[in-house]
PyMOL CGO cylinders between C-alpha atoms (Angstrom):
from pymol import cmd
from pymol.cgo import CYLINDER

trace = [
    CYLINDER, 68.70, 90.97, 122.69, 69.60, 87.31, 122.40, 0.3, 1, 1, 1, 1, 1, 1,
    CYLINDER, 69.60, 87.31, 122.40, 67.67, 85.43, 124.32, 0.3, 1, 1, 1, 1, 1, 1,
    CYLINDER, 67.67, 85.43, 124.32, 70.33, 82.86, 125.17, 0.3, 1, 1, 1, 1, 1, 1,
    CYLINDER, 70.33, 82.86, 125.17, 72.31, 85.40, 126.58, 0.3, 1, 1, 1, 1, 1, 1,
    CYLINDER, 72.31, 85.40, 126.58, 69.65, 86.44, 129.15, 0.3, 1, 1, 1, 1, 1, 1,
    CYLINDER, 69.65, 86.44, 129.15, 69.14, 83.35, 130.34, 0.3, 1, 1, 1, 1, 1, 1,
    CYLINDER, 69.14, 83.35, 130.34, 72.70, 81.72, 130.58, 0.3, 1, 1, 1, 1, 1, 1,
    CYLINDER, 72.70, 81.72, 130.58, 73.03, 85.50, 132.44, 0.3, 1, 1, 1, 1, 1, 1,
    CYLINDER, 73.03, 85.50, 132.44, 70.14, 84.52, 134.71, 0.3, 1, 1, 1, 1, 1, 1,
    CYLINDER, 70.14, 84.52, 134.71, 71.47, 80.46, 135.19, 0.3, 1, 1, 1, 1, 1, 1,
    CYLINDER, 71.47, 80.46, 135.19, 74.33, 82.09, 136.49, 0.3, 1, 1, 1, 1, 1, 1,
    CYLINDER, 74.33, 82.09, 136.49, 73.29, 84.34, 138.97, 0.3, 1, 1, 1, 1, 1, 1,
    CYLINDER, 73.29, 84.34, 138.97, 71.85, 81.16, 140.10, 0.3, 1, 1, 1, 1, 1, 1,
    CYLINDER, 71.85, 81.16, 140.10, 75.02, 79.68, 140.30, 0.3, 1, 1, 1, 1, 1, 1,
    CYLINDER, 75.02, 79.68, 140.30, 76.52, 82.05, 142.32, 0.3, 1, 1, 1, 1, 1, 1,
    CYLINDER, 76.52, 82.05, 142.32, 73.99, 82.21, 145.22, 0.3, 1, 1, 1, 1, 1, 1,
    CYLINDER, 73.99, 82.21, 145.22, 74.72, 78.41, 145.29, 0.3, 1, 1, 1, 1, 1, 1,
    CYLINDER, 74.72, 78.41, 145.29, 78.18, 79.23, 145.21, 0.3, 1, 1, 1, 1, 1, 1,
    CYLINDER, 78.18, 79.23, 145.21, 77.85, 81.47, 148.05, 0.3, 1, 1, 1, 1, 1, 1,
    CYLINDER, 77.85, 81.47, 148.05, 76.53, 78.96, 149.82, 0.3, 1, 1, 1, 1, 1, 1,
    CYLINDER, 76.53, 78.96, 149.82, 78.76, 76.12, 148.85, 0.3, 1, 1, 1, 1, 1, 1,
    CYLINDER, 78.76, 76.12, 148.85, 81.86, 79.04, 149.91, 0.3, 1, 1, 1, 1, 1, 1,
    CYLINDER, 81.86, 79.04, 149.91, 80.41, 79.78, 153.19, 0.3, 1, 1, 1, 1, 1, 1,
    CYLINDER, 80.41, 79.78, 153.19, 80.13, 76.13, 154.35, 0.3, 1, 1, 1, 1, 1, 1,
    CYLINDER, 80.13, 76.13, 154.35, 83.32, 75.38, 153.44, 0.3, 1, 1, 1, 1, 1, 1,
    CYLINDER, 83.32, 75.38, 153.44, 84.58, 78.69, 155.58, 0.3, 1, 1, 1, 1, 1, 1,
    CYLINDER, 84.58, 78.69, 155.58, 82.61, 77.21, 158.56, 0.3, 1, 1, 1, 1, 1, 1,
    CYLINDER, 82.61, 77.21, 158.56, 84.06, 73.94, 157.40, 0.3, 1, 1, 1, 1, 1, 1,
    CYLINDER, 84.06, 73.94, 157.40, 87.69, 75.09, 157.55, 0.3, 1, 1, 1, 1, 1, 1,
    CYLINDER, 87.69, 75.09, 157.55, 87.31, 78.01, 159.73, 0.3, 1, 1, 1, 1, 1, 1,
    CYLINDER, 87.31, 78.01, 159.73, 88.77, 80.48, 157.36, 0.3, 1, 1, 1, 1, 1, 1,
    CYLINDER, 88.77, 80.48, 157.36, 87.10, 82.91, 155.10, 0.3, 1, 1, 1, 1, 1, 1,
    CYLINDER, 87.10, 82.91, 155.10, 90.62, 83.18, 153.19, 0.3, 1, 1, 1, 1, 1, 1,
    CYLINDER, 90.62, 83.18, 153.19, 91.65, 79.63, 153.31, 0.3, 1, 1, 1, 1, 1, 1,
    CYLINDER, 91.65, 79.63, 153.31, 87.97, 78.76, 151.71, 0.3, 1, 1, 1, 1, 1, 1,
    CYLINDER, 87.97, 78.76, 151.71, 88.59, 81.40, 148.86, 0.3, 1, 1, 1, 1, 1, 1,
    CYLINDER, 88.59, 81.40, 148.86, 92.10, 79.97, 148.23, 0.3, 1, 1, 1, 1, 1, 1,
    CYLINDER, 92.10, 79.97, 148.23, 90.50, 76.25, 148.18, 0.3, 1, 1, 1, 1, 1, 1,
    CYLINDER, 90.50, 76.25, 148.18, 87.96, 77.19, 146.54, 0.3, 1, 1, 1, 1, 1, 1,
    CYLINDER, 87.96, 77.19, 146.54, 90.39, 79.15, 143.41, 0.3, 1, 1, 1, 1, 1, 1,
    CYLINDER, 90.39, 79.15, 143.41, 92.20, 75.90, 143.84, 0.3, 1, 1, 1, 1, 1, 1,
    CYLINDER, 92.20, 75.90, 143.84, 89.68, 74.04, 142.88, 0.3, 1, 1, 1, 1, 1, 1,
    CYLINDER, 89.68, 74.04, 142.88, 88.26, 76.55, 140.09, 0.3, 1, 1, 1, 1, 1, 1,
    CYLINDER, 88.26, 76.55, 140.09, 92.27, 76.65, 138.34, 0.3, 1, 1, 1, 1, 1, 1,
    CYLINDER, 92.27, 76.65, 138.34, 91.93, 72.83, 138.61, 0.3, 1, 1, 1, 1, 1, 1,
    CYLINDER, 91.93, 72.83, 138.61, 88.54, 72.73, 136.89, 0.3, 1, 1, 1, 1, 1, 1,
    CYLINDER, 88.54, 72.73, 136.89, 89.88, 74.84, 134.35, 0.3, 1, 1, 1, 1, 1, 1,
    CYLINDER, 89.88, 74.84, 134.35, 93.45, 73.37, 133.59, 0.3, 1, 1, 1, 1, 1, 1,
    CYLINDER, 93.45, 73.37, 133.59, 91.36, 69.76, 133.25, 0.3, 1, 1, 1, 1, 1, 1,
    CYLINDER, 91.36, 69.76, 133.25, 89.10, 71.88, 130.60, 0.3, 1, 1, 1, 1, 1, 1,
    CYLINDER, 89.10, 71.88, 130.60, 92.08, 73.24, 128.83, 0.3, 1, 1, 1, 1, 1, 1,
    CYLINDER, 92.08, 73.24, 128.83, 93.46, 69.56, 128.64, 0.3, 1, 1, 1, 1, 1, 1,
    CYLINDER, 93.46, 69.56, 128.64, 89.87, 68.41, 127.46, 0.3, 1, 1, 1, 1, 1, 1,
    CYLINDER, 89.87, 68.41, 127.46, 89.59, 71.09, 124.82, 0.3, 1, 1, 1, 1, 1, 1,
    CYLINDER, 89.59, 71.09, 124.82, 93.07, 72.25, 124.02, 0.3, 1, 1, 1, 1, 1, 1,
    CYLINDER, 93.07, 72.25, 124.02, 92.86, 75.77, 122.74, 0.3, 1, 1, 1, 1, 1, 1,
    CYLINDER, 92.86, 75.77, 122.74, 93.57, 76.46, 118.99, 0.3, 1, 1, 1, 1, 1, 1,
    CYLINDER, 93.57, 76.46, 118.99, 96.99, 77.39, 117.53, 0.3, 1, 1, 1, 1, 1, 1,
    CYLINDER, 96.99, 77.39, 117.53, 98.14, 80.85, 118.23, 0.3, 1, 1, 1, 1, 1, 1,
    CYLINDER, 98.14, 80.85, 118.23, 95.46, 81.34, 121.40, 0.3, 1, 1, 1, 1, 1, 1,
    CYLINDER, 95.46, 81.34, 121.40, 97.86, 81.74, 124.10, 0.3, 1, 1, 1, 1, 1, 1,
    CYLINDER, 97.86, 81.74, 124.10, 99.66, 85.53, 124.44, 0.3, 1, 1, 1, 1, 1, 1,
    CYLINDER, 99.66, 85.53, 124.44, 102.32, 86.37, 122.94, 0.3, 1, 1, 1, 1, 1, 1,
    CYLINDER, 102.32, 86.37, 122.94, 105.26, 87.97, 125.65, 0.3, 1, 1, 1, 1, 1, 1,
    CYLINDER, 105.26, 87.97, 125.65, 104.70, 90.98, 124.13, 0.3, 1, 1, 1, 1, 1, 1,
    CYLINDER, 104.70, 90.98, 124.13, 100.90, 90.90, 124.28, 0.3, 1, 1, 1, 1, 1, 1,
    CYLINDER, 100.90, 90.90, 124.28, 101.43, 89.68, 127.97, 0.3, 1, 1, 1, 1, 1, 1,
    CYLINDER, 101.43, 89.68, 127.97, 103.64, 93.32, 128.30, 0.3, 1, 1, 1, 1, 1, 1,
    CYLINDER, 103.64, 93.32, 128.30, 100.92, 95.02, 126.23, 0.3, 1, 1, 1, 1, 1, 1,
    CYLINDER, 100.92, 95.02, 126.23, 98.19, 96.55, 128.40, 0.3, 1, 1, 1, 1, 1, 1,
    CYLINDER, 98.19, 96.55, 128.40, 97.37, 98.48, 131.09, 0.3, 1, 1, 1, 1, 1, 1,
    CYLINDER, 97.37, 98.48, 131.09, 98.12, 97.69, 135.07, 0.3, 1, 1, 1, 1, 1, 1,
    CYLINDER, 98.12, 97.69, 135.07, 94.66, 96.49, 136.33, 0.3, 1, 1, 1, 1, 1, 1,
    CYLINDER, 94.66, 96.49, 136.33, 94.02, 94.06, 133.69, 0.3, 1, 1, 1, 1, 1, 1,
    CYLINDER, 94.02, 94.06, 133.69, 95.88, 91.95, 135.65, 0.3, 1, 1, 1, 1, 1, 1,
    CYLINDER, 95.88, 91.95, 135.65, 93.86, 92.48, 138.81, 0.3, 1, 1, 1, 1, 1, 1,
    CYLINDER, 93.86, 92.48, 138.81, 90.91, 90.41, 137.56, 0.3, 1, 1, 1, 1, 1, 1,
    CYLINDER, 90.91, 90.41, 137.56, 91.92, 87.23, 140.21, 0.3, 1, 1, 1, 1, 1, 1,
    CYLINDER, 91.92, 87.23, 140.21, 92.54, 89.17, 142.73, 0.3, 1, 1, 1, 1, 1, 1,
    CYLINDER, 92.54, 89.17, 142.73, 89.01, 91.49, 142.49, 0.3, 1, 1, 1, 1, 1, 1,
    CYLINDER, 89.01, 91.49, 142.49, 87.25, 87.72, 142.45, 0.3, 1, 1, 1, 1, 1, 1,
    CYLINDER, 87.25, 87.72, 142.45, 89.44, 86.52, 145.38, 0.3, 1, 1, 1, 1, 1, 1,
    CYLINDER, 89.44, 86.52, 145.38, 88.13, 89.27, 147.82, 0.3, 1, 1, 1, 1, 1, 1,
    CYLINDER, 88.13, 89.27, 147.82, 85.13, 88.30, 146.45, 0.3, 1, 1, 1, 1, 1, 1,
    CYLINDER, 85.13, 88.30, 146.45, 84.71, 84.81, 147.24, 0.3, 1, 1, 1, 1, 1, 1,
    CYLINDER, 84.71, 84.81, 147.24, 86.49, 85.51, 150.62, 0.3, 1, 1, 1, 1, 1, 1,
    CYLINDER, 86.49, 85.51, 150.62, 83.95, 88.73, 151.68, 0.3, 1, 1, 1, 1, 1, 1,
    CYLINDER, 83.95, 88.73, 151.68, 81.23, 85.93, 150.81, 0.3, 1, 1, 1, 1, 1, 1,
    CYLINDER, 81.23, 85.93, 150.81, 82.26, 83.28, 152.35, 0.3, 1, 1, 1, 1, 1, 1,
    CYLINDER, 82.26, 83.28, 152.35, 82.66, 85.84, 155.76, 0.3, 1, 1, 1, 1, 1, 1,
    CYLINDER, 82.66, 85.84, 155.76, 79.40, 87.93, 155.71, 0.3, 1, 1, 1, 1, 1, 1,
    CYLINDER, 79.40, 87.93, 155.71, 77.13, 85.89, 153.80, 0.3, 1, 1, 1, 1, 1, 1,
    CYLINDER, 77.13, 85.89, 153.80, 76.14, 83.96, 156.81, 0.3, 1, 1, 1, 1, 1, 1,
    CYLINDER, 76.14, 83.96, 156.81, 75.09, 86.62, 158.50, 0.3, 1, 1, 1, 1, 1, 1,
    CYLINDER, 75.09, 86.62, 158.50, 73.71, 88.00, 155.50, 0.3, 1, 1, 1, 1, 1, 1,
    CYLINDER, 73.71, 88.00, 155.50, 71.28, 85.12, 154.49, 0.3, 1, 1, 1, 1, 1, 1,
    CYLINDER, 71.28, 85.12, 154.49, 71.67, 84.72, 150.58, 0.3, 1, 1, 1, 1, 1, 1,
    CYLINDER, 71.67, 84.72, 150.58, 68.97, 87.11, 149.75, 0.3, 1, 1, 1, 1, 1, 1,
    CYLINDER, 68.97, 87.11, 149.75, 70.21, 89.92, 151.17, 0.3, 1, 1, 1, 1, 1, 1,
    CYLINDER, 70.21, 89.92, 151.17, 73.93, 89.48, 150.17, 0.3, 1, 1, 1, 1, 1, 1,
    CYLINDER, 73.93, 89.48, 150.17, 73.23, 88.58, 146.53, 0.3, 1, 1, 1, 1, 1, 1,
    CYLINDER, 73.23, 88.58, 146.53, 70.65, 91.66, 146.90, 0.3, 1, 1, 1, 1, 1, 1,
    CYLINDER, 70.65, 91.66, 146.90, 73.57, 94.30, 148.01, 0.3, 1, 1, 1, 1, 1, 1,
    CYLINDER, 73.57, 94.30, 148.01, 76.36, 92.56, 145.52, 0.3, 1, 1, 1, 1, 1, 1,
    CYLINDER, 76.36, 92.56, 145.52, 73.94, 93.49, 142.41, 0.3, 1, 1, 1, 1, 1, 1,
    CYLINDER, 73.94, 93.49, 142.41, 72.78, 96.54, 143.87, 0.3, 1, 1, 1, 1, 1, 1,
    CYLINDER, 72.78, 96.54, 143.87, 76.60, 97.36, 144.50, 0.3, 1, 1, 1, 1, 1, 1,
    CYLINDER, 76.60, 97.36, 144.50, 77.61, 95.87, 140.49, 0.3, 1, 1, 1, 1, 1, 1,
    CYLINDER, 77.61, 95.87, 140.49, 74.83, 97.84, 139.26, 0.3, 1, 1, 1, 1, 1, 1,
    CYLINDER, 74.83, 97.84, 139.26, 75.82, 101.36, 141.17, 0.3, 1, 1, 1, 1, 1, 1,
    CYLINDER, 75.82, 101.36, 141.17, 79.41, 100.65, 140.15, 0.3, 1, 1, 1, 1, 1, 1,
    CYLINDER, 79.41, 100.65, 140.15, 78.50, 99.26, 136.64, 0.3, 1, 1, 1, 1, 1, 1,
    CYLINDER, 78.50, 99.26, 136.64, 76.89, 102.66, 136.30, 0.3, 1, 1, 1, 1, 1, 1,
    CYLINDER, 76.89, 102.66, 136.30, 80.20, 104.47, 137.31, 0.3, 1, 1, 1, 1, 1, 1,
    CYLINDER, 80.20, 104.47, 137.31, 82.34, 102.46, 134.59, 0.3, 1, 1, 1, 1, 1, 1,
    CYLINDER, 82.34, 102.46, 134.59, 79.49, 102.73, 131.68, 0.3, 1, 1, 1, 1, 1, 1,
    CYLINDER, 79.49, 102.73, 131.68, 78.81, 106.90, 132.44, 0.3, 1, 1, 1, 1, 1, 1,
    CYLINDER, 78.81, 106.90, 132.44, 82.53, 107.58, 132.07, 0.3, 1, 1, 1, 1, 1, 1,
    CYLINDER, 82.53, 107.58, 132.07, 83.58, 104.16, 129.88, 0.3, 1, 1, 1, 1, 1, 1,
    CYLINDER, 83.58, 104.16, 129.88, 86.36, 102.92, 132.55, 0.3, 1, 1, 1, 1, 1, 1,
    CYLINDER, 86.36, 102.92, 132.55, 87.88, 99.41, 132.58, 0.3, 1, 1, 1, 1, 1, 1,
    CYLINDER, 87.88, 99.41, 132.58, 87.00, 99.20, 128.79, 0.3, 1, 1, 1, 1, 1, 1,
    CYLINDER, 87.00, 99.20, 128.79, 83.49, 99.40, 128.51, 0.3, 1, 1, 1, 1, 1, 1,
    CYLINDER, 83.49, 99.40, 128.51, 81.38, 102.12, 125.66, 0.3, 1, 1, 1, 1, 1, 1,
    CYLINDER, 81.38, 102.12, 125.66, 80.29, 105.39, 127.26, 0.3, 1, 1, 1, 1, 1, 1,
    CYLINDER, 80.29, 105.39, 127.26, 76.29, 104.83, 128.17, 0.3, 1, 1, 1, 1, 1, 1,
    CYLINDER, 76.29, 104.83, 128.17, 75.60, 107.74, 130.32, 0.3, 1, 1, 1, 1, 1, 1,
    CYLINDER, 75.60, 107.74, 130.32, 73.53, 107.91, 133.22, 0.3, 1, 1, 1, 1, 1, 1,
    CYLINDER, 73.53, 107.91, 133.22, 69.97, 108.76, 133.05, 0.3, 1, 1, 1, 1, 1, 1,
    CYLINDER, 69.97, 108.76, 133.05, 67.00, 109.57, 134.89, 0.3, 1, 1, 1, 1, 1, 1,
    CYLINDER, 67.00, 109.57, 134.89, 65.89, 105.95, 134.08, 0.3, 1, 1, 1, 1, 1, 1,
    CYLINDER, 65.89, 105.95, 134.08, 69.34, 103.85, 134.96, 0.3, 1, 1, 1, 1, 1, 1,
    CYLINDER, 69.34, 103.85, 134.96, 69.15, 105.99, 138.20, 0.3, 1, 1, 1, 1, 1, 1,
    CYLINDER, 69.15, 105.99, 138.20, 65.52, 104.90, 138.78, 0.3, 1, 1, 1, 1, 1, 1,
    CYLINDER, 65.52, 104.90, 138.78, 66.48, 101.72, 138.25, 0.3, 1, 1, 1, 1, 1, 1,
    CYLINDER, 66.48, 101.72, 138.25, 68.95, 101.30, 140.72, 0.3, 1, 1, 1, 1, 1, 1,
    CYLINDER, 68.95, 101.30, 140.72, 67.09, 102.88, 143.30, 0.3, 1, 1, 1, 1, 1, 1,
    CYLINDER, 67.09, 102.88, 143.30, 64.33, 100.40, 143.21, 0.3, 1, 1, 1, 1, 1, 1,
    CYLINDER, 64.33, 100.40, 143.21, 66.80, 97.71, 143.60, 0.3, 1, 1, 1, 1, 1, 1,
    CYLINDER, 66.80, 97.71, 143.60, 68.67, 99.89, 146.91, 0.3, 1, 1, 1, 1, 1, 1,
    CYLINDER, 68.67, 99.89, 146.91, 64.64, 99.49, 147.61, 0.3, 1, 1, 1, 1, 1, 1,
    CYLINDER, 64.64, 99.49, 147.61, 64.29, 96.35, 147.19, 0.3, 1, 1, 1, 1, 1, 1,
    CYLINDER, 64.29, 96.35, 147.19, 67.21, 94.67, 149.24, 0.3, 1, 1, 1, 1, 1, 1,
    CYLINDER, 67.21, 94.67, 149.24, 66.15, 96.71, 151.82, 0.3, 1, 1, 1, 1, 1, 1,
    CYLINDER, 66.15, 96.71, 151.82, 62.86, 94.93, 152.07, 0.3, 1, 1, 1, 1, 1, 1,
    CYLINDER, 62.86, 94.93, 152.07, 65.13, 91.48, 151.39, 0.3, 1, 1, 1, 1, 1, 1,
    CYLINDER, 65.13, 91.48, 151.39, 67.54, 92.81, 154.62, 0.3, 1, 1, 1, 1, 1, 1,
    CYLINDER, 67.54, 92.81, 154.62, 64.51, 94.24, 156.70, 0.3, 1, 1, 1, 1, 1, 1,
    CYLINDER, 64.51, 94.24, 156.70, 61.13, 91.62, 156.19, 0.3, 1, 1, 1, 1, 1, 1,
]
cmd.load_cgo(trace, "trace")
């Protein structure tokens, strides 16, 4: 296991908790979760554009028209799925708290990921569900239940 990747994933998880709080505060300020999500994505898009100005991709790294036309339809839905997440976080995290919201998000991610892995969906290699994976997911759900109740 790559220790850098593990550390980077942990840091990104921490940043996700901060993002939920920031977007929730933005929703309170602006009065609507969809408006807050739109502003959040706009700022993110500007950040990505600035990055590309400073570190442009090398020659041949932009997709050709043919590359864009190929592939399944669902590869284009990532931004929409992200928008649903950001808007939902802005709307629901204040009610559930950071730990409750993110605990439920992680539990949902693990359960959905196990289904994706088991069937090899959306480009993932097949990793069948087994009793250990099910036990891990069950413990996660139990932990989230404790976080929400106590």
